[in-house]
TORGUMAR-176015 format. One record per atom (N, C-alpha, C): residue number from 1; residue in one letter; chain; atom name; z, x negated, y negated. Coordinates in steps of 0.05 Angstrom, whole numbers. Each point is the difference from the previous one (the first is absolute). Layout:
N
(NUM,"A","A","CA",(Z,X,Y))
...
***
This chain:
61
(1,"M","A","N",(2825,2707,1621))
(1,"M","A","CA",(10,-26,8))
(1,"M","A","C",(19,3,24))
(2,"L","A","N",(17,19,-1))
(2,"L","A","CA",(20,3,22))
(2,"L","A","C",(-13,11,26))
(3,"R","A","N",(-15,21,-3))
(3,"R","A","CA",(-11,13,24))
(3,"R","A","C",(-21,-17,14))
(4,"E","A","N",(-15,-15,-16))
(4,"E","A","CA",(-22,-16,11))
(4,"E","A","C",(6,-29,4))
(5,"R","A","N",(25,-8,-4))
(5,"R","A","CA",(10,-27,3))
(5,"R","A","C",(-18,-20,-15))
(6,"Q","A","N",(-2,5,-26))
(6,"Q","A","CA",(-16,-17,-17))
(6,"Q","A","C",(17,-19,-17))
(7,"G","A","N",(14,-18,14))
(7,"G","A","CA",(18,-18,-13))
(7,"G","A","C",(-13,-20,-18))
(8,"A","A","N",(-26,-4,4))
(8,"A","A","CA",(-14,-19,-18))
(8,"A","A","C",(-1,11,-29))
(9,"R","A","N",(4,26,-3))
(9,"R","A","CA",(-1,11,-27))
(9,"R","A","C",(27,-1,-15))
(10,"V","A","N",(21,-8,14))
(10,"V","A","CA",(27,1,-12))
(10,"V","A","C",(2,-18,-24))
(11,"D","A","N",(-12,-23,0))
(11,"D","A","CA",(2,-19,-23))
(11,"D","A","C",(-12,13,-25))
(12,"T","A","N",(-24,11,3))
(12,"T","A","CA",(-13,13,-23))
(12,"T","A","C",(16,24,-10))
(13,"W","A","N",(11,15,19))
(13,"W","A","CA",(16,24,-7))
(13,"W","A","C",(25,-8,-15))
(14,"L","A","N",(14,-21,9))
(14,"L","A","CA",(24,-9,-14))
(14,"L","A","C",(-6,-10,-28))
(15,"A","A","N",(-22,-15,-2))
(15,"A","A","CA",(-8,-10,-27))
(15,"A","A","C",(-6,23,-19))
(16,"Q","A","N",(-13,21,10))
(16,"Q","A","CA",(-6,23,-17))
(16,"Q","A","C",(26,14,-8))
(17,"I","A","N",(18,3,18))
(17,"I","A","CA",(26,13,-6))
(17,"I","A","C",(15,-16,-22))
(18,"E","A","N",(0,-26,3))
(18,"E","A","CA",(15,-17,-19))
(18,"E","A","C",(-11,3,-29))
(19,"Q","A","N",(-24,8,-3))
(19,"Q","A","CA",(-13,3,-26))
(19,"Q","A","C",(5,27,-12))
(20,"Q","A","N",(12,18,15))
(20,"Q","A","CA",(5,27,-10))
(20,"Q","A","C",(25,0,-18))
(21,"E","A","N",(2,21,-16))
(21,"E","A","CA",(22,3,-18))
(21,"E","A","C",(24,15,12))
(22,"V","A","N",(-4,10,24))
(22,"V","A","CA",(21,16,13))
(22,"V","A","C",(20,-19,13))
(23,"S","A","N",(24,0,-9))
(23,"S","A","CA",(21,-19,10))
(23,"S","A","C",(6,5,29))
(24,"E","A","N",(-1,25,9))
(24,"E","A","CA",(6,6,28))
(24,"E","A","C",(-20,-14,19))
(25,"L","A","N",(-25,0,-8))
(25,"L","A","CA",(-21,-13,16))
(25,"L","A","C",(4,-30,0))
(26,"K","A","N",(7,-11,-23))
(26,"K","A","CA",(5,-29,-1))
(26,"K","A","C",(24,-8,18))
(27,"N","A","N",(20,17,0))
(27,"N","A","CA",(24,-5,17))
(27,"N","A","C",(-8,2,30))
(28,"L","A","N",(-18,19,6))
(28,"L","A","CA",(-10,2,28))
(28,"L","A","C",(-14,-26,7))
(29,"A","A","N",(-18,-10,-17))
(29,"A","A","CA",(-15,-24,6))
(29,"A","A","C",(19,-24,4))
(30,"R","A","N",(20,-2,-18))
(30,"R","A","CA",(19,-22,3))
(30,"R","A","C",(15,2,27))
(31,"G","A","N",(8,24,7))
(31,"G","A","CA",(14,3,25))
(31,"G","A","C",(-17,-7,24))
(32,"L","A","N",(-25,8,0))
(32,"L","A","CA",(-18,-6,22))
(32,"L","A","C",(-5,-30,2))
(33,"K","A","N",(-1,-14,-23))
(33,"K","A","CA",(-5,-28,0))
(33,"K","A","C",(24,-16,11))
(34,"K","A","N",(24,11,-1))
(34,"K","A","CA",(23,-13,11))
(34,"K","A","C",(-2,-5,30))
(35,"D","A","N",(-14,18,14))
(35,"D","A","CA",(-4,-4,28))
(35,"D","A","C",(-30,3,6))
(36,"Y","A","N",(-15,-15,-15))
(36,"Y","A","CA",(-30,1,0))
(36,"Y","A","C",(-11,-4,28))
(37,"A","A","N",(10,-19,15))
(37,"A","A","CA",(-11,-5,27))
(37,"A","A","C",(2,24,18))
(38,"A","A","N",(23,14,-1))
(38,"A","A","CA",(4,24,16))
(38,"A","A","C",(-18,23,-9))
(39,"V","A","N",(-3,2,-26))
(39,"V","A","CA",(-17,22,-11))
(39,"V","A","C",(-29,-5,9))
(40,"K","A","N",(-9,-25,-4))
(40,"K","A","CA",(-28,-7,8))
(40,"K","A","C",(-4,4,30))
(41,"A","A","N",(18,-9,16))
(41,"A","A","CA",(-2,3,29))
(41,"A","A","C",(0,30,8))
(42,"G","A","N",(17,15,-13))
(42,"G","A","CA",(1,29,6))
(42,"G","A","C",(-25,15,-7))
(43,"L","A","N",(-15,-11,-19))
(43,"L","A","CA",(-25,13,-8))
(43,"L","A","C",(-24,-11,15))
(44,"T","A","N",(3,-21,15))
(44,"T","A","CA",(-23,-12,13))
(44,"T","A","C",(1,1,30))
(45,"T","A","N",(24,0,12))
(45,"T","A","CA",(2,-1,29))
(45,"T","A","C",(9,27,11))
(46,"F","A","N",(-7,4,24))
(46,"F","A","CA",(9,25,14))
(46,"F","A","C",(15,-9,25))
(47,"A","A","N",(25,8,2))
(47,"A","A","CA",(16,-8,23))
(47,"A","A","C",(13,24,12))
(48,"T","A","N",(2,-1,26))
(48,"T","A","CA",(15,21,14))
(48,"T","A","C",(22,-13,15))
(49,"T","A","N",(22,14,3))
(49,"T","A","CA",(23,-11,14))
(49,"T","A","C",(5,17,24))
(50,"L","A","N",(3,-13,22))
(50,"L","A","CA",(7,14,25))
(50,"L","A","C",(28,-8,7))
(51,"V","A","N",(18,20,1))
(51,"V","A","CA",(28,-5,7))
(51,"V","A","C",(2,3,30))
(52,"K","A","N",(9,-21,13))
(52,"K","A","CA",(4,1,29))
(52,"K","A","C",(29,-8,5))
(53,"S","A","N",(16,20,9))
(53,"S","A","CA",(28,-5,4))
(53,"S","A","C",(10,17,23))
(54,"D","A","N",(15,-12,17))
(54,"D","A","CA",(12,15,22))
(54,"D","A","C",(23,18,-10))
(55,"T","A","N",(11,-7,-23))
(55,"T","A","CA",(23,14,-10))
(55,"T","A","C",(-8,23,-18))
(56,"W","A","N",(-25,2,-7))
(56,"W","A","CA",(-8,22,-18))
(56,"W","A","C",(-16,20,17))
(57,"P","A","N",(13,22,7))
(57,"P","A","CA",(-13,19,19))
(57,"P","A","C",(-23,15,-11))
(58,"F","A","N",(-5,-1,-26))
(58,"F","A","CA",(-22,16,-12))
(58,"F","A","C",(-26,-16,-1))
(59,"A","A","N",(1,-26,8))
(59,"A","A","CA",(-25,-16,-2))
(59,"A","A","C",(-19,9,22))
(60,"R","A","N",(-24,5,-7))
(60,"R","A","CA",(-21,7,19))
(60,"R","A","C",(-23,-20,-4))
(61,"Y","A","N",(-8,-12,22))
(61,"Y","A","CA",(-21,-20,-2))
(61,"Y","A","C",(-25,11,12))
***
């Protein structure tokens, strides 16, 4: 899911985790759901950031 940016699978994955008996996994699912939009976006979109600054001498464009 992470390497291949398969965010469409996150809903099924979270549902499966919530049905498990392992409390740590349930806590993980609850935590991910608190910022669901960011989790889903992080798993579906690919973004690069280019820093362009005259004050940062290490920037290479």
